[in-house]
LOGUNU-197010 format. One record per residue (C-alpha): z, x, y negated. Coordinates in steps of 0.5 Angstrom, whole numbers, padded with zeros to 4 digits, always signed. Example, Ala and Ser with C-alpha at 12.3 -4.5 7.8 and 13.67 -1.06 7.14 Angstrom:
BEGIN
+0016+0025+0009/+0014+0027+0002/
//
This chain:
BEGIN
+0000+0001+0000/+0002+0005-0004/-0004+0010-0004/-0009+0003-0004/-0004+0002-0011/-0007+0009-0014/-0013+0009-0012/-0014+0001-0016/-0010+0005-0022/-0016+0010-0022/-0021+0006-0022/-0018+0003-0028/-0017+0009-0032/-0024+0011-0031/-0026+0004-0032/-0022+0002-0038/-0026+0004-0045/-0026+0012-0048/-0026+0013-0055/-0033+0013-0059/-0036+0020-0062/-0041+0018-0066/-0040+0018-0074/-0038+0012-0078/-0044+0008-0081/-0044+0010-0087/-0046+0017-0085/-0052+0014-0081/-0055+0011-0086/-0055+0017-0091/-0059+0021-0086/-0064+0016-0085/-0064+0016-0092/-0066+0023-0093/-0070+0024-0087/-0075+0019-0090/-0075+0022-0096/-0076+0029-0093/-0083+0026-0090/-0085+0022-0097/-0085+0029-0100/-0088+0033-0094/-0093+0028-0094/-0094+0027-0102/-0094+0035-0102/-0100+0035-0097/-0104+0029-0101/-0103+0032-0107/-0105+0039-0104/-0111+0035-0101/-0113+0033-0108/-0112+0040-0111/-0116+0043-0106/-0123+0039-0106/-0121+0038-0114/-0123+0046-0113/-0128+0046-0108/-0131+0041-0113/-0131+0046-0119/-0133+0052-0115/-0139+0047-0112/-0142+0045-0119/-0141+0053-0120/-0145+0055-0116/-0150+0050-0116/-0150+0052-0123/-0151+0060-0122/-0156+0058-0116/-0161+0053-0121/-0161+0060-0125/-0167+0063-0123/-0166+0071-0120/-0171+0076-0123/-0174+0083-0122/-0176+0087-0129/-0179+0093-0130/-0180+0097-0137/-0186+0099-0140/-0189+0106-0138/-0191+0109-0145/-0198+0112-0144/-0199+0119-0145/-0202+0121-0152/-0208+0125-0149/-0212+0120-0145/-0217+0122-0140/-0222+0116-0138/-0226+0117-0132/-0233+0114-0132/-0240+0113-0129/-0245+0118-0130/-0253+0119-0129/-0255+0126-0128/-0262+0127-0130/-0266+0133-0131/-0267+0137-0137/-0274+0136-0138/-0278+0132-0134/-0285+0130-0134/-0291+0127-0130/-0297+0131-0130/-0304+0128-0130/-0310+0130-0131/-0315+0130-0137/-0322+0130-0133/-0325+0126-0127/-0327+0127-0121/-0324+0129-0114/-0317+0133-0113/-0321+0140-0109/-0313+0143-0107/-0305+0143-0109/-0302+0149-0109/-0295+0147-0109/-0291+0141-0105/-0285+0137-0107/-0278+0142-0107/-0283+0148-0110/-0281+0152-0116/-0285+0153-0121/-0286+0158-0127/-0289+0155-0134/-0297+0157-0133/-0297+0157-0126/-0304+0153-0123/-0302+0147-0118/-0308+0144-0117/-0316+0144-0118/-0320+0137-0119/-0328+0138-0117/-0331+0136-0123/-0339+0137-0122/-0341+0132-0128/-0338+0136-0133/-0340+0142-0129/-0347+0140-0131/-0346+0138-0137/-0344+0143-0139/-0349+0148-0136/-0355+0142-0140/-0351+0144-0147/-0351+0151-0146/-0358+0150-0144/-0359+0146-0151/-0355+0150-0155/-0359+0157-0153/-0366+0152-0156/-0362+0150-0161/-0361+0157-0163/-0369+0160-0162/-0371+0154-0167/-0365+0156-0172/-0368+0164-0171/-0375+0161-0172/-0374+0158-0178/-0370+0163-0181/-0376+0168-0180/-0380+0163-0184/-0376+0161-0189/-0375+0168-0191/-0382+0169-0191/-0384+0164-0196/-0378+0166-0200/-0381+0172-0201/-0388+0170-0202/-0386+0166-0207/-0383+0172-0211/-0392+0173-0213/-0393+0165-0213/-0397+0166-0206/-0394+0160-0204/-0392+0154-0208/-0384+0152-0209/-0385+0146-0205/-0387+0149-0199/-0380+0155-0200/-0377+0150-0200/-0379+0145-0193/-0378+0152-0190/-0370+0152-0193/-0369+0145-0191/-0371+0147-0184/-0367+0153-0183/-0361+0149-0186/-0363+0143-0181/-0363+0148-0174/-0356+0151-0177/-0353+0144-0176/-0357+0144-0170/-0354+0150-0167/-0347+0148-0170/-0347+0142-0167/-0349+0144-0160/-0343+0150-0160/-0338+0144-0161/-0342+0140-0156/-0340+0146-0151/-0333+0147-0153/-0332+0140-0151/-0334+0141-0145/-0332+0148-0144/-0325+0144-0145/-0326+0138-0140/-0328+0144-0135/-0322+0148-0136/-0318+0141-0135/-0320+0142-0127/-0314+0146-0127/-0307+0144-0127/-0302+0148-0130/-0295+0148-0130/-0292+0146-0137/-0285+0150-0136/-0281+0152-0131/-0278+0147-0126/-0279+0145-0119/-0284+0140-0117/-0281+0133-0115/-0287+0129-0113/-0294+0129-0111/-0297+0124-0111/-0305+0126-0109/-0308+0130-0104/-0315+0134-0102/-0321+0129-0103/-0317+0124-0107/-0321+0121-0113/-0318+0123-0120/-0318+0119-0126/-0316+0121-0133/-0316+0114-0135/-0321+0115-0142/-0325+0110-0138/-0320+0105-0138/-0318+0106-0131/-0310+0107-0129/-0309+0115-0129/-0307+0119-0124/-0300+0121-0123/-0301+0128-0119/-0294+0131-0120/-0287+0131-0122/-0284+0136-0126/-0277+0138-0127/-0273+0143-0131/-0266+0143-0127/-0263+0149-0130/-0260+0145-0134/-0258+0138-0134/-0256+0132-0139/-0251+0126-0136/-0251+0120-0139/-0245+0116-0140/-0244+0110-0142/-0236+0110-0147/-0234+0103-0148/-0233+0101-0156/-0226+0103-0156/-0226+0109-0154/-0233+0111-0158/-0229+0114-0165/-0226+0119-0160/-0231+0121-0157/-0236+0126-0161/-0239+0132-0160/-0237+0138-0158/-0231+0134-0152/-0231+0138-0146/-0232+0134-0140/-0231+0134-0132/-0236+0132-0127/-0235+0130-0120/-0239+0128-0115/-0238+0125-0108/-0242+0132-0104/-0238+0137-0107/-0230+0135-0106/-0224+0138-0110/-0230+0142-0113/-0231+0140-0122/-0236+0142-0127/-0235+0143-0133/-0240+0140-0139/-0239+0139-0147/-0241+0133-0150/-0247+0135-0155/-0249+0128-0158/-0249+0121-0158/-0253+0115-0160/-0248+0113-0166/-0250+0106-0164/-0247+0101-0160/-0250+0096-0156/-0249+0090-0157/-0251+0087-0150/-0246+0092-0147/-0241+0095-0152/-0243+0101-0150/-0244+0108-0154/-0249+0112-0150/-0246+0119-0150/-0250+0125-0147/-0247+0132-0143/-0251+0137-0142/-0248+0141-0136/-0251+0149-0134/-0254+0148-0126/-0257+0156-0126/-0256+0156-0119/-0259+0149-0118/-0253+0146-0115/-0253+0140-0117/-0259+0134-0116/-0262+0130-0121/-0261+0123-0120/-0254+0124-0118/-0249+0119-0119/-0242+0123-0122/-0235+0121-0125/-0235+0124-0132/-0227+0125-0133/-0227+0125-0141/-0220+0127-0145/-0219+0124-0152/-0214+0123-0156/-0209+0117-0156/-0211+0113-0162/-0205+0108-0162/-0199+0107-0158/-0200+0104-0152/-0196+0102-0145/-0197+0101-0138/-0195+0095-0134/-0196+0093-0127/-0201+0086-0126/-0197+0082-0124/-0192+0081-0130/-0198+0078-0133/-0197+0071-0135/-0204+0067-0136/-0204+0062-0141/-0209+0057-0145/-0206+0060-0152/-0208+0067-0148/-0205+0073-0144/-0198+0074-0144/-0191+0077-0141/-0185+0074-0141/-0178+0079-0142/-0171+0077-0141/-0166+0077-0148/-0160+0076-0148/-0161+0072-0141/-0166+0068-0143/-0174+0069-0143/-0178+0070-0148/-0186+0070-0147/-0189+0075-0152/-0197+0075-0153/-0200+0081-0151/-0207+0085-0153/-0210+0088-0146/-0213+0094-0145/-0216+0099-0140/-0215+0096-0133/-0213+0100-0127/-0213+0096-0122/-0206+0095-0119/-0204+0096-0127/-0205+0095-0134/-0206+0098-0140/-0203+0094-0146/-0205+0096-0153/-0200+0091-0157/-0195+0086-0156/-0190+0091-0154/-0185+0096-0157/-0183+0099-0150/-0176+0097-0150/-0177+0090-0146/-0175+0088-0140/-0181+0085-0137/-0180+0079-0131/-0185+0082-0125/-0189+0076-0122/-0186+0071-0127/-0188+0063-0124/-0192+0059-0127/-0188+0054-0130/-0183+0059-0134/-0182+0058-0141/-0179+0060-0147/-0171+0061-0147/-0170+0059-0139/-0165+0063-0138/-0166+0068-0132/-0162+0073-0129/-0164+0080-0128/-0163+0081-0120/-0166+0088-0120/-0170+0093-0125/-0177+0096-0122/-0180+0102-0124/-0186+0100-0128/-0192+0101-0123/-0199+0106-0125/-0201+0111-0127/-0207+0114-0132/
//
């Protein structure tokens, strides 16, 4: 009984309410309020931080967009041209003296003695023409001259006799005058016959063709047996040979009008030819036409070149290098800096972060670069490859500064 009672008491003790360890109700309310405020502050901080970040991102985006809207350009500085300019112009090499050789008499070519490329001296026989008609006419004229001389001698004897007889009044004055008149007539006939003989002798001398000066035969347009026509009867003249003097050559150059004042007699010139790579031949400008060709706007200039060995061939093409003094201050720019507008040629330069269009006057074109005669001062930052839509005052930013291309 006692054990059962003790067990019951233990159970009651275990089942009896234990004293509570939880905080009082007012403490629980204060802790919940603080937690709520902390959570609210946390969410408010996250919200405000997100709003600020979005505003900063939006501002950065606007800034980047504005910066990207300003085009970046590459600029070059104008290159000042040298005070002494070298201009290269095409030239035509021609003989100092050249002449076609014609015949002064008609006939057939009996022989020729020099072919093309032959060097001949003045007075050398080039060809022989057979002209039997001239030979026959000359023989007949010589016979007529002998007859006229015989008649003249007889008239002279008669005249002298009559003049002697007139002194003794053996003949009349009329007979003496007739004798003198006959003598004078026969003398005129002799003079005419002599002139005719000299004319035919001159024509006969034309049967031989001689070189008029030292030179080279550059063409032979006839052969043995060919009919030679002097053109005296209205026919076409026969161009038998071409003779050229090449120990000195003339090189004709067409100089642009802008360099006409600087191209004067005495100016030295260097010639280069494709058949002589790496070599130069020196010449001197001796004369100009002193007039501008209105069709080409160029000045014809003659450069003389000594050619004692005959290396340079007449008819060649040569590049003539002139060094002319610079007359104006010019600059060199790449061709991709130019803008072609209806107002004229211009370039775009960067000035205080903005584009400015400047009209320019072009000079020589070097292919990848061009000469600017006026419009630049030399300190500009010129935009390369500017867009066609670029306008005055447009904002630009310099991305790179490149070297000016092209050389004189």
